[in-house]
BALOBA-1460 file (C-alpha; in Angstrom, 3 decimals):
// residues 73
<rec num="1" residu="m" x="0.000" y="0.000" z="0.000"/>
<rec num="2" residu="p" x="1.479" y="3.401" z="-0.953"/>
<rec num="3" residu="r" x="2.409" y="5.632" z="1.986"/>
<rec num="4" residu="g" x="0.068" y="8.441" z="0.842"/>
<rec num="5" residu="t" x="-2.909" y="6.076" z="0.779"/>
<rec num="6" residu="f" x="-2.030" y="4.718" z="4.199"/>
<rec num="7" residu="l" x="-1.719" y="8.215" z="5.689"/>
<rec num="8" residu="s" x="-4.967" y="9.343" z="4.107"/>
<rec num="9" residu="r" x="-6.843" y="6.446" z="5.684"/>
<rec num="10" residu="a" x="-5.065" y="6.710" z="9.031"/>
<rec num="11" residu="r" x="-5.800" y="10.438" z="9.256"/>
<rec num="12" residu="t" x="-9.553" y="9.864" z="9.534"/>
<rec num="13" residu="s" x="-9.287" y="7.928" z="12.801"/>
<rec num="14" residu="a" x="-6.129" y="9.437" z="14.316"/>
<rec num="15" residu="t" x="-6.192" y="11.332" z="17.609"/>
<rec num="16" residu="g" x="-4.802" y="14.862" z="17.898"/>
<rec num="17" residu="g" x="-1.520" y="13.566" z="19.325"/>
<rec num="18" residu="e" x="-1.161" y="11.021" z="16.552"/>
<rec num="19" residu="l" x="-1.785" y="13.717" z="13.945"/>
<rec num="20" residu="l" x="0.973" y="15.854" z="15.455"/>
<rec num="21" residu="r" x="3.385" y="12.936" z="15.212"/>
<rec num="22" residu="l" x="2.342" y="12.323" z="11.587"/>
<rec num="23" residu="d" x="2.183" y="16.009" z="10.593"/>
<rec num="24" residu="r" x="5.423" y="16.244" z="8.596"/>
<rec num="25" residu="s" x="4.737" y="12.988" z="6.782"/>
<rec num="26" residu="l" x="1.171" y="14.065" z="5.946"/>
<rec num="27" residu="r" x="2.418" y="17.370" z="4.518"/>
<rec num="28" residu="r" x="5.154" y="15.642" z="2.522"/>
<rec num="29" residu="h" x="2.458" y="13.554" z="0.813"/>
<rec num="30" residu="g" x="0.251" y="16.557" z="0.041"/>
<rec num="31" residu="l" x="-2.284" y="15.899" z="2.784"/>
<rec num="32" residu="e" x="-3.571" y="18.380" z="5.338"/>
<rec num="33" residu="g" x="-1.463" y="18.304" z="8.494"/>
<rec num="34" residu="a" x="-2.553" y="18.501" z="12.115"/>
<rec num="35" residu="d" x="-4.730" y="21.355" z="13.367"/>
<rec num="36" residu="l" x="-2.261" y="23.027" z="15.711"/>
<rec num="37" residu="r" x="-5.021" y="25.091" z="17.324"/>
<rec num="38" residu="r" x="-6.381" y="21.901" z="18.892"/>
<rec num="39" residu="a" x="-3.077" y="20.893" z="20.516"/>
<rec num="40" residu="g" x="-2.426" y="21.664" z="24.179"/>
<rec num="41" residu="l" x="0.324" y="24.155" z="24.952"/>
<rec num="42" residu="t" x="2.851" y="21.595" z="26.227"/>
<rec num="43" residu="r" x="2.299" y="19.268" z="23.275"/>
<rec num="44" residu="l" x="2.472" y="22.199" z="20.855"/>
<rec num="45" residu="c" x="5.757" y="23.417" z="22.357"/>
<rec num="46" residu="s" x="7.283" y="19.936" z="22.173"/>
<rec num="47" residu="y" x="6.183" y="19.621" z="18.568"/>
<rec num="48" residu="v" x="7.580" y="23.019" z="17.567"/>
<rec num="49" residu="l" x="10.924" y="22.446" z="19.286"/>
<rec num="50" residu="a" x="11.311" y="19.108" z="17.497"/>
<rec num="51" residu="l" x="10.966" y="20.738" z="14.064"/>
<rec num="52" residu="p" x="14.112" y="21.582" z="12.109"/>
<rec num="53" residu="t" x="14.963" y="25.284" z="12.467"/>
<rec num="54" residu="a" x="14.373" y="26.017" z="8.771"/>
<rec num="55" residu="e" x="10.891" y="24.456" z="8.853"/>
<rec num="56" residu="r" x="10.082" y="26.300" z="12.075"/>
<rec num="57" residu="q" x="10.949" y="29.596" z="10.386"/>
<rec num="58" residu="e" x="8.942" y="28.762" z="7.248"/>
<rec num="59" residu="r" x="5.852" y="27.886" z="9.305"/>
<rec num="60" residu="r" x="6.245" y="30.670" z="11.888"/>
<rec num="61" residu="e" x="2.787" y="32.267" z="11.353"/>
<rec num="62" residu="e" x="0.979" y="28.927" z="11.407"/>
<rec num="63" residu="l" x="2.811" y="27.880" z="14.568"/>
<rec num="64" residu="k" x="2.085" y="31.199" z="16.266"/>
<rec num="65" residu="g" x="-1.600" y="30.702" z="15.421"/>
<rec num="66" residu="g" x="-1.662" y="27.504" z="17.485"/>
<rec num="67" residu="r" x="-0.161" y="29.362" z="20.432"/>
<rec num="68" residu="r" x="-2.607" y="32.274" z="20.146"/>
<rec num="69" residu="r" x="-5.562" y="29.902" z="20.365"/>
<rec num="70" residu="d" x="-4.158" y="28.558" z="23.607"/>
<rec num="71" residu="q" x="-3.716" y="32.059" z="25.041"/>
<rec num="72" residu="a" x="-7.351" y="32.912" z="24.302"/>
<rec num="73" residu="r" x="-8.618" y="30.251" z="26.706"/>
């Protein structure tokens, strides 16, 4: 089974934490990644710090959006 097909099917039943772990792979295969606004602050921080610096910089606005949602609570 091709990886893209597997990820597409797995995405429908994955939990938020599982989607965070699969996020880079999902994006690499042209699928929508995890909704960072749904991640808790600690999980979001761990995820962001694990990203390569270049990717973190490229996705800065998206990543800040996940943090802003958490601050609004």
